SEMISE-715941 format. One record per residue: x, y, z of N, C-alpha, C, O, CB in turn; residue in three letters. Coordinates in steps of 0.001 Angstrom, whole numbers, padded with zeros to 6 digits, always signed. Glycine has a CB too. Example, Ala and Ser with C-alpha at 12.3 -4.5 7.8 and 13.67 -1.06 7.14 Angstrom:
residues 2
+013190-005690+007800+012300-004500+007800+013200-003300+007800+014236-003319+008465+011308-004473+009046ALA;+012850-002250+007080+013670-001060+007140+012900+000030+007870+013409+001138+008039+014084-000598+005725SER;
This chain:
residues 74
-026340-116507-006708-025637-115990-007870-025986-114378-008197-027084-113849-008026-026040-116938-009118UNK;-024808-113756-008696-025141-112453-008713-025204-112226-010382-024593-112950-011168-024031-111512-007823UNK;-025958-111216-010735-026332-110733-011991-025309-109573-012046-025485-108577-011344-027931-110325-012134UNK;-024085-109703-012990-023096-108752-013223-023674-107510-013976-023570-106363-013542-021973-109396-013984UNK;-024253-107826-015069-024917-106789-015780-026302-107141-016092-026500-108025-016926-024211-106464-016989UNK;-027322-106533-015501-028538-106899-015341-029361-106068-016623-029188-104865-016819-028981-106572-013793UNK;-030087-106743-017280-030802-106289-018615-031649-105328-017928-032237-105616-016885-031681-107497-019569UNK;-031731-104087-018541-032816-102927-017940-032934-102023-019065-031951-101798-019770-032292-102005-016498UNK;-034055-101486-019289-034179-100325-020143-034210-098990-019429-034316-097953-020083-035381-100455-020939UNK;-034125-098982-018165-033745-097824-017278-032368-097355-017417-031522-098071-017955-033939-098162-015873UNK;-032079-096125-016935-030708-095648-016991-029807-095827-015894-028678-095343-015823-030715-094373-017223UNK;-030414-096607-014975-029703-097308-013766-030362-098127-013149-031575-097956-013037-029268-096544-012805UNK;-029657-099356-012525-030257-100422-012144-029263-100978-010905-028173-101474-011191-030490-101382-013410UNK;-029679-100869-009613-029291-101167-008529-029309-102742-008397-030353-103356-008617-030032-100443-007626UNK;-028360-103271-008101-028492-104847-007629-027383-105302-006578-026372-104657-006300-028326-105882-008982UNK;-027780-106598-006020-027060-107035-004927-026789-108455-005085-027479-109161-005819-027743-106754-003695UNK;-025618-108971-004291-025427-110321-004509-025645-110976-003189-026159-110321-002282-024080-110615-005103UNK;-025264-112319-002994-025666-112830-001824-025036-112435-000448-024015-111766-000608-025556-114086-002000UNK;-025335-112645+000756-024592-112125+001769-023672-113211+001916-024067-114316+001542-025354-111721+003013UNK;-022364-113091+002455-021394-113819+002800-021478-114410+004070-022470-113960+004643-020377-113178+002679UNK;-020892-115190+004732-021002-115706+005813-020709-114749+006998-021162-114920+008129-020263-116777+005759UNK;-019902-113722+006622-019811-112607+007320-020737-111353+007383-020556-110375+008108-018790-112272+007015UNK;-021775-111550+006486-022916-110476+006392-022276-109692+005465-022626-108520+005599-023373-109638+007762UNK;-021573-109837+004680-021330-108739+003483-022034-109299+002164-022408-110440+001892-019577-108489+003145UNK;-022080-108309+001561-023007-108235+000344-022405-107253-000731-022116-106106-000388-024510-107716+000791UNK;-022233-107635-001881-021599-106725-002887-022925-105962-003223-023996-106567-003164-020790-107521-004261UNK;-022874-104831-003524-024074-103986-004062-023391-102909-005341-022464-102107-005232-024832-102978-002586UNK;-024121-103198-006386-023343-102471-007646-024637-101775-008387-025805-102110-008189-022398-103721-008824UNK;-024274-100921-009123-025232-099880-009871-024801-099997-011267-023801-099343-011562-025112-098258-009346UNK;-025391-100746-012245-025235-100435-013598-025858-099169-014195-027059-098962-014024-025699-101488-014271UNK;-025167-098395-014822-025739-097196-015156-025276-096722-016802-024258-097139-017354-025257-096131-013973UNK;-026126-095902-017334-025745-095567-018374-024889-094039-018479-025439-092939-018539-026898-095707-019081UNK;-023652-094252-018481-022654-093099-018226-023054-091710-019298-022644-090556-019169-020945-093759-018578UNK;-023692-092086-020033-024412-090758-020936-025258-089990-020371-025466-088857-020807-025205-091101-022085UNK;-025879-090478-019316-027039-089959-018892-026667-089687-017366-027183-088711-016822-028292-090935-019179UNK;-025898-090409-016737-025607-090119-015305-023920-089931-015166-023085-090571-015805-026220-091439-014315UNK;-023712-089107-014376-022057-089110-013943-021550-090029-012861-022233-090097-011839-021620-087698-013397UNK;-020382-090787-012948-020009-091624-012279-019780-091006-010832-019633-091864-009961-018976-092208-012926UNK;-019725-089810-010446-019668-089302-009278-020970-089393-008622-020858-089962-007536-019186-088057-009351UNK;-021913-089110-008836-023410-089113-008481-023671-090617-008191-024446-090870-007268-024430-088500-009749UNK;-023094-091667-008897-023305-093181-008691-022734-093518-007404-023342-094126-006522-022639-094086-009815UNK;-021316-093019-007315-020423-093374-006159-021014-092541-004999-020886-092985-003858-018795-093024-006441UNK;-021613-091436-005189-022166-090904-003910-023448-091666-003495-023668-091882-002303-022483-089369-004050UNK;-024206-092031-004364-025469-092925-004127-025039-094431-003290-025660-094878-002325-026191-093294-005776UNK;-023657-095149-004016-023530-096291-003235-022960-095968-001789-023256-096677-000828-022656-097266-003976UNK;-022094-094817-001677-021763-094399-000381-022603-094205+000651-022420-094778+001725-021226-093433-000445UNK;-023641-093356+000434-024901-092897+001097-025557-094417+001527-025740-094743+002700-025965-091876-000051UNK;-025817-095124+000567-026681-096535+000883-025802-097172+001739-026417-097674+002680-027060-097584-000444UNK;-024441-097377+001795-023600-097881+002747-023726-097285+004157-023857-098012+005142-022308-097728+002271UNK;-023695-096285+004212-023547-095504+005452-025113-095625+006010-025212-095675+007236-022959-093815+005152UNK;-026169-095670+005347-027446-095930+005758-027664-097557+006334-028368-097808+007313-028356-095575+004501UNK;-027119-098328+005746-027119-099741+005996-026299-100134+007336-026707-100848+008252-026516-100450+004737UNK;-025115-099527+007233-024116-099783+008563-024450-099016+009778-024237-099471+010902-022593-099376+008266UNK;-025026-097736+009542-025388-097000+010699-026905-097066+011219-027268-097451+012330-025042-095632+010410UNK;-027742-096588+010126-029075-096334+010703-029696-097761+010788-030083-098120+011900-029990-095275+009785UNK;-029833-098612+009740-030506-099912+009555-029743-100900+010946-030384-101591+011737-030140-100579+007731UNK;-028494-100742+010936-027779-101688+011925-028368-101187+013366-028786-102032+014157-025973-101557+011823UNK;-028389-099953+013653-028741-099778+014949-030272-100072+015201-030613-100490+016308-028362-098415+015333UNK;-031212-099864+014193-032332-100301+014337-032437-101807+014555-033369-102184+015266-032982-099868+013344UNK;-031640-102690+014061-031489-104087+014010-031283-104434+015646-031992-105202+016297-030173-104543+012959UNK;-030119-103663+016143-029361-103960+017279-030598-103667+018380-030755-104385+019368-027877-102983+017414UNK;-031286-102740+018135-032347-102218+019173-033333-103356+019185-033522-103952+020245-033109-100717+018752UNK;-034028-103732+018006-034901-104825+017811-034722-106134+018568-035634-106792+019069-034863-105103+016511UNK;-033104-106494+018585-032570-107569+019082-032631-107457+020686-033180-108249+021452-031196-107724+018501UNK;-032002-106395+020976-032039-106059+022533-033481-106125+022932-033749-107020+023733-031418-104533+022917UNK;-034522-105310+022509-035837-105519+023091-036318-106984+022963-036873-107503+023932-036836-104584+022428UNK;-036142-107651+021860-036648-109289+021904-035754-109857+023227-036383-110391+024141-036171-110326+020192UNK;-034403-109749+023314-034034-110518+024349-034431-110066+025735-034325-110854+026675-032717-110661+024268UNK;-034919-108734+025926-035612-107820+027232-036787-108727+027445-037015-109250+028536-036175-106002+026865UNK;-037609-108921+026257-038810-109744+026592-038982-110818+026776-040055-111130+027294-039521-109725+026013UNK;-038036-111834+026446-037756-113174+026833-037070-113338+027886-037140-114469+028367-037182-113829+025974UNK;-036253-112394+028559-035902-112274+030052-036847-112239+030981-036781-112846+032050-035227-111213+030324UNK;-038080-111289+030493-038882-111023+031589-039660-112311+031722-039833-112719+032871-039762-109740+031417UNK;-040177-113044+030673-040993-114268+030431-040461-115376+031215-040994-116484+031159-041029-114664+028963UNK;
């Protein structure tokens, strides 16, 4: 279950929901609009998405490939 509005004393709080069957996960940032600009928050979420879908995904694919190679040799 995803917490829609997490209790927080900080000016921003990043949360994420459960993974779907397709591997999708909703990520949100609850923030104080008096302190942070929404454009900054949107940029943060976009950069997180790019990092997860490119950098982290490639690292995981390499890990899976190297694991398969090790098992093929053995």
